[in-house]
Residue, then its C-alpha position, 0 to 999 in steps of 0.5 A: m669561623n676563624d678565632q671567634h667563639f659564637k653562641a646561638i640562643v634559640n627561641e631564648q631557651f637554648d644555648i648552642d656553642l657553634n664552635s662545637i658543631g661539626g659534621l654539617d653538610i650544607v648546600s644551597v638549594g634556592p634563594k634563602q633555602f638550604h639542605i642540611l645533613k647532620d648525622h645522616k639526617a636531612f633538614l630543609a632550612e629557609l632563612v625567613t628574616h635576618d638583621a645583620v646589625t643585631r645578629q638576629f635571624e628567623i629560620k624555618i627548619n622542616g616547617n618549624l620556625y626558630q628565632i635565633r640570636l648570635e652572640d660573639q665572645y664580647d657579647q658573652l663577656v659583657k653578659k657574664l660581667g653583668l654589664t648588659t644594659k637595655k638600650t633604645h634605638k631611635v629611628k630616623d628614616i626608613k628607606a626601601p632596601m630594594p626596588g619594589l611595589v608598596l602593597s600596604i602601609q601599616v602605620e599612620v602619621g603620629q603613630t608611635v612604633q616600637k622595634g619590630d612593629p610592621l611599617l609597610i609591606l613591599e613586594a619585590m621579586k614576587m615576594e612580600n617583604v614586611l618592613k619592620s621598625p629597627g627601633e622606636g620612634t614616631v611616624k612623622t611623614i609617610h612618603a610612600q603611597q600604596g600601589a606605588a613602585v619605589e627604587k632602592g634607597y627611596l625614602l618611605i617613612e620619616m620618623a621623629 
């Protein structure tokens, strides 16, 4: 992890200093699935969802779901100085992150959505992916149709 000092906040309850964790043996056993050995104990981990921008993850370990948020040294410094602010992120367009089939649309034109609200379900590689709002906004136009196949980058929903 080079010179960076990362901290993981698990379920908004526990802080774990990732630089102090040692002795992990991690092996990929499938798409988004990992076998982990720590202190002679085995764990099966699955990456359920992730947001690289906000560094937030949902990970299932031995069947238990955990919400994890990573903080780097700058996030920790801002927090320590009390300079954290609640910022809102306005959503503009929702595009297909991968080719797939639109299984269902969870919103309607004119509906106001908040960050994390489900927008639609896209089936890709035999997996159902719930596309969630990355911020707040109002649904202006829905370009996707239930049952339609879409390509990566296709404009699914326009936000106002």
